[in-house]
C-alpha positions in Angstrom: 15.8 19.3 -18.0 14.3 19.4 -14.5 16.1 18.4 -11.3 14.0 16.4 -8.9 15.0 15.8 -5.3 13.9 12.5 -3.8 13.7 12.7 0.0 13.2 9.2 1.4 14.9 7.0 4.0 15.5 3.3 4.4 16.6 1.1 7.4 16.2 -2.5 8.7 13.5 -1.0 11.0 11.4 1.0 8.5 12.3 -1.1 5.4 13.2 0.0 1.9 9.8 0.5 0.3 9.9 4.3 0.4 13.1 4.4 -1.6 12.2 1.6 -3.9 8.9 3.2 -5.1 10.6 6.5 -5.7 13.3 4.6 -7.6 10.6 3.5 -10.1 9.6 7.2 -10.7 13.2 8.2 -10.9 13.7 5.7 -13.7 10.7 7.2 -15.6 12.0 10.7 -15.0 15.4 9.8 -16.3 13.9 8.3 -19.4 12.3 11.7 -20.0 15.7 13.5 -19.7 15.3 14.8 -16.1 17.9 14.4 -13.3 16.9 12.9 -9.9 18.9 13.1 -6.6 18.2 10.9 -3.6 18.7 12.5 -0.2 18.5 10.4 3.0 19.2 10.8 6.6 19.1 7.0 7.1 20.0 4.4 4.5 21.5 0.9 4.2 24.5 -0.4 2.3 22.2 -2.4 0.1 20.2 0.7 -0.9 23.2 2.7 -1.5 24.7 -0.1 -3.8 21.5 -0.2 -5.6 21.2 3.4 -6.3 24.8 3.6 -7.4 24.5 0.6 -9.7 21.5 2.2 -11.3 23.5 5.4 -11.9 21.5 7.7 -9.4 23.2 10.3 -7.2 22.5 9.8 -3.5 23.5 11.9 -0.6 23.4 11.7 3.2 22.1 14.7 4.9 21.8 15.9 8.6 19.2 14.5 10.9 17.3 13.4 12.9 14.6 12.5 10.3 11.9 15.1 10.1 13.5 17.7 12.5 14.9 21.1 11.8 18.3 20.0 10.7 16.8 17.7 8.2 14.5 20.3 6.8 17.3 22.9 6.5 19.5 20.4 4.7 16.8 19.5 2.3 15.9 23.1 1.5 19.7 23.9 1.1 20.1 20.9 -1.4 17.1 22.1 -3.4 18.7 25.6 -3.7 22.1 24.3 -4.5 21.0 21.9 -7.2 18.3 24.2 -8.5 15.7 21.6 -7.9 12.3 22.3 -9.3 10.4 19.6 -7.4 10.8 17.2 -4.5 9.2 13.9 -3.8 8.7 13.3 -0.1 8.1 9.7 1.1 8.0 8.7 4.7 5.9 8.7 7.9 8.2 10.8 10.1 7.8 14.2 8.4 5.5 16.2 10.6 3.2 19.1 9.5 5.8 21.7 10.4 8.4 19.9 8.2 5.9 19.6 5.3 4.9 23.2 5.5 8.5 24.3 5.6 9.4 22.3 2.6 6.5 23.6 0.6 7.6 27.1 1.5 10.9 26.6 -0.2 9.2 27.2 -3.5 9.7 23.9 -5.3 6.6 21.7 -6.2 6.1 19.0 -3.6 4.8 15.6 -4.3 3.7 13.7 -1.2 3.3 9.9 -1.1 0.6 9.0 1.3 -0.9 5.6 2.4 -3.0 6.6 5.3 -5.5 9.3 4.3 -5.8 10.0 8.0 -6.7 13.8 7.6 -3.3 15.2 8.4 -2.5 18.2 6.3 0.1 17.2 3.5 1.1 20.6 2.3 1.7 19.1 -1.1 1.1 20.1 -4.8 0.7 16.6 -5.8 -0.5 13.5 -3.8 0.0 9.9 -4.8 -1.8 6.9 -3.3 -2.2 3.9 -5.5 -4.7 2.0 -3.2 -7.7 0.8 -4.9 -10.1 3.0 -2.6 -7.8 6.0 -2.4 -10.2 8.3 -4.1 -12.6 7.9 -1.2 -10.0 9.5 1.3 -10.2 13.1 2.4 -7.5 14.5 0.2 -9.5 17.4 -0.9 -9.1 18.8 2.8 -5.6 17.2 3.3 -4.1 18.9 0.3 -6.5 21.5 -1.0 -5.8 22.3 -4.8 -3.4 19.5 -5.2 -3.2 17.3 -8.2 -4.4 13.9 -7.0 -2.9 10.8 -8.4 -5.1 8.2 -6.9 -5.9 4.5 -7.6 -4.1 1.5 -9.2 -3.3 3.4 -12.4 -0.6 5.2 -10.4 1.1 2.2 -8.8 4.8 2.9 -9.3 6.5 -0.1 -10.9 10.1 -0.4 -11.8 11.1 -0.7 -15.5 11.8 -4.6 -15.3 8.3 -5.1 -13.9 6.7 -2.9 -16.4 8.4 -4.9 -19.2 7.3 -8.2 -17.6 3.8 -7.0 -17.3 3.6 -6.5 -21.2 4.2 -10.3 -21.9 1.4 -12.7 -22.4 -0.1 -13.9 -19.2 0.0 -17.6 -18.5 -2.5 -19.7 -16.5 -1.7 -20.5 -12.9 -1.0 -24.2 -13.7 1.8 -22.9 -15.9 3.3 -20.8 -13.1 5.0 -23.4 -10.8 6.8 -21.0 -8.3 5.5 -20.2 -4.8 7.2 -16.9 -3.9 7.9 -15.8 -0.4 9.0 -12.0 0.0 8.8 -9.7 3.1 10.3 -6.7 1.6 13.7 -5.2 1.7 14.4 -5.8 5.4 11.6 -8.0 6.9 11.4 -6.3 10.2 9.3 -9.1 11.7 11.7 -11.9 10.7 9.0 -13.9 9.0 11.0 -15.2 6.0 12.8 -18.0 7.8 9.8 -19.5 9.7 7.6 -19.4 6.6 10.2 -20.9 4.1 11.1 -23.7 6.5 7.3 -24.6 7.2 6.6 -24.5 3.6 9.5 -26.6 2.7 8.6 -29.3 5.2 5.3 -30.0 3.4 6.1 -28.8 -0.2 3.5 -29.8 -2.6 4.5 -31.8 -5.6 5.5 -29.7 -8.6 5.9 -26.6 -6.4 9.2 -24.6 -6.4 9.7 -22.4 -3.4 11.7 -19.2 -4.0 12.3 -16.8 -1.2 13.5 -13.3 -2.1 15.4 -11.5 0.6 16.4 -7.9 0.5 20.1 -7.0 1.0 19.0 -4.6 3.8 17.7 -7.7 5.8 20.0 -8.1 8.9 19.4 -11.9 8.6 20.3 -12.1 4.9 23.4 -14.3 5.3 21.6 -16.7 7.6 18.6 -17.0 5.2 20.9 -17.5 2.3 22.1 -20.8 3.9 18.6 -22.1 4.2 18.6 -23.5 0.6 21.6 -25.7 1.2 19.7 -27.7 3.8 16.2 -27.5 2.5 16.8 -29.2 -0.8 16.9 -28.4 -4.6 13.3 -27.2 -4.9 13.9 -24.3 -2.4 15.8 -21.3 -3.5 16.8 -18.2 -1.6 17.8 -15.0 -3.6 19.3 -12.0 -2.1 18.5 -8.7 -3.9 17.1 -10.5 -6.8 17.9 -8.7 -10.0 15.1 -10.2 -12.1 11.9 -9.8 -10.0 9.7 -9.1 -13.0 10.6 -12.4 -14.6 10.4 -14.4 -11.4 6.9 -13.0 -10.5 5.7 -13.9 -14.0 6.5 -17.6 -13.0 4.6 -17.4 -9.7 1.3 -19.2 -9.2 1.1 -17.8 -5.7 3.1 -15.3 -3.6 3.3 -14.7 0.0 4.1 -11.1 0.5 4.2 -8.3 2.9 1.4 -5.8 2.2 3.8 -3.1 1.0 5.0 -1.7 -2.2 5.4 -5.1 -3.7 1.6 -5.3 -3.9 1.5 -3.3 -7.1 4.0 -5.4 -8.7 2.3 -8.6 -8.0 -1.1 -7.2 -9.1 0.4 -6.0 -12.3 1.8 -9.4 -13.0 -1.6 -11.1 -11.9 0.0 -13.1 -9.3 -2.6 -14.7 -6.8 -1.2 -13.4 -3.4 -1.5 -14.0 0.3 -0.8 -10.5 1.6 0.8 -10.4 5.1 0.0 -7.2 7.0 3.2 -6.5 8.9 2.8 -2.7 9.7 -0.1 -0.4 10.4 0.2 1.4 7.0 -0.4 -1.7 5.2 -3.7 -2.7 6.7 -6.1 -0.6 4.7 -4.6 -1.3 1.3 -4.3 -5.0 2.0 -7.9 -5.3 3.0 -9.0 -3.3 -0.1 -6.9 -5.6 -2.4 -8.6 -8.7 -0.7 -12.0 -7.2 -1.5 -11.1 -6.9 -5.1 -10.6 -10.7 -5.2 -7.0 -11.1 -6.4 -5.5 -11.6 -3.0 -6.3 -12.8 0.6 -4.9 -11.0 3.7 -3.5 -12.2 7.0 -2.5 -9.9 10.0 0.9 -10.7 11.5 1.2 -7.6 13.6 2.1 -8.3 17.2 2.5 -12.0 16.6 5.4 -14.3 17.4 7.3 -15.0 14.2 7.0 -18.8 14.7 3.3 -18.7 15.3 2.7 -16.3 12.6 4.8 -18.4 10.3 2.6 -21.4 10.9 -0.7 -19.5 10.2 0.8 -18.0 7.1 2.0 -21.4 5.9 -1.3 -23.0 6.5 -3.2 -20.3 4.4 -0.6 -20.4 1.6 -0.8 -24.2 1.3 -4.6 -24.2 1.3 -4.5 -21.6 -1.6 -1.9 -23.6 -3.5 -4.0 -26.8 -3.2 -7.0 -24.9 -4.7 -6.1 -24.4 -8.2 -9.6 -23.1 -9.4 -9.4 -20.5 -6.6 -6.0 -19.3 -7.6 -7.1 -19.0 -11.2 -10.0 -16.9 -10.2 -7.6 -14.6 -8.1 -5.4 -14.4 -11.2 -8.4 -13.4 -13.5 -9.5 -10.7 -10.9 -5.9 -9.3 -11.0 -5.9 -9.3 -14.9 -9.1 -7.3 -14.8 -7.8 -4.5 -12.7 -7.2 -1.1 -14.3 -3.4 -1.5 -13.9 -1.0 -1.6 -16.8 2.3 -1.0 -15.0 2.7 2.6 -16.4 2.0 4.3 -12.9 5.6 5.6 -12.6 5.5 7.1 -16.0 2.2 9.0 -15.1 3.6 10.2 -11.9 6.7 11.5 -13.7 4.7 13.2 -16.2 2.5 14.9 -13.7 5.4 16.0 -11.5 7.1 17.7 -14.4 3.9 19.5 -15.6 2.3 17.1 -18.1 -1.3 15.9 -17.8 -1.3 12.2 -17.0 -3.6 9.9 -19.0 -5.5 7.0 -17.5 -6.9 5.8 -20.8 -4.6 2.8 -21.2 -4.9 0.5 -18.1 -8.5 -0.7 -19.0 -7.2 -1.6 -22.5 -4.3 -3.3 -21.1 -6.4 -5.4 -18.8 -8.7 -6.4 -21.7 -5.7 -7.5 -23.7 -4.5 -9.7 -20.8 -7.9 -11.2 -20.4 -8.0 -12.0 -24.1 -4.6 -13.7 -23.9 -6.2 -16.2 -21.4 -9.3 -16.9 -23.5 
């Protein structure tokens, strides 16, 4: 049994995506008999509850994030727990931190979304974006095992299971989903849900999923009471896989949820809310299963109106949404990315033979 340390943070400002995609790999590691330990300088009560409920150890270590005390505490934890590897996920770990962590002797897996040329000092690199193979990882992490492209999208178990079910056509998927991640730093959920509810199309059920780390969670939970029976707000939804399988359209921040939506072939309007989401959202739009809108720097009310107009236009165009679903179903994405990452981290050679076959089976199910 290997002991894997996961070093990732969460907060209302940075969101919860770093921890959640590591959680998907932690599930796969545990299924293979390995132990994972989450270590964070910053976390939220909702993330702590989620990790505890899922049976994962999680510890608070000294900070600030990415500075000397953080590095010393992480290295000490690796020694104390006899860790053989560490997953590092976050944008505040500088080159000195990364080099110091690699010098500790454990295998280092680095999550990267930018490909900006910064040395990663990693033994493995994960970037599930469609065009990740074109980024300069050969110079950013010389000799590293590169886990690149949609076949490495890390999906949680419940989403992987939902992705194995037969795919329904868009006219059999009556839900319009609104989700802006674990904390929604730009505060877009309320404006978008209210604007959509005001002109809700016939036969459309609106479901907003709000992360428990969202500081506006209680306020948003009360929205459904005044917006009518066809509008639902769920806090920390425990059944995201099943819910996404019902969605004929999603409005989603362009973060880690992208892989889940693509795996379940959900036509999606991706909303860029942070710089690190721009490239992947643009790449996804080029593949045809999504459209993208940039909300960075916009007033939430104005952005909400623009997002709503785009979403309603997509909902009204049934053939367009079906083409988007077909494009997603054709992606080389079978939901087993977390399993492949877990295997690579623990020394097994990951296989990418199955996603294309899975996509073919999903296309056949719609024929």
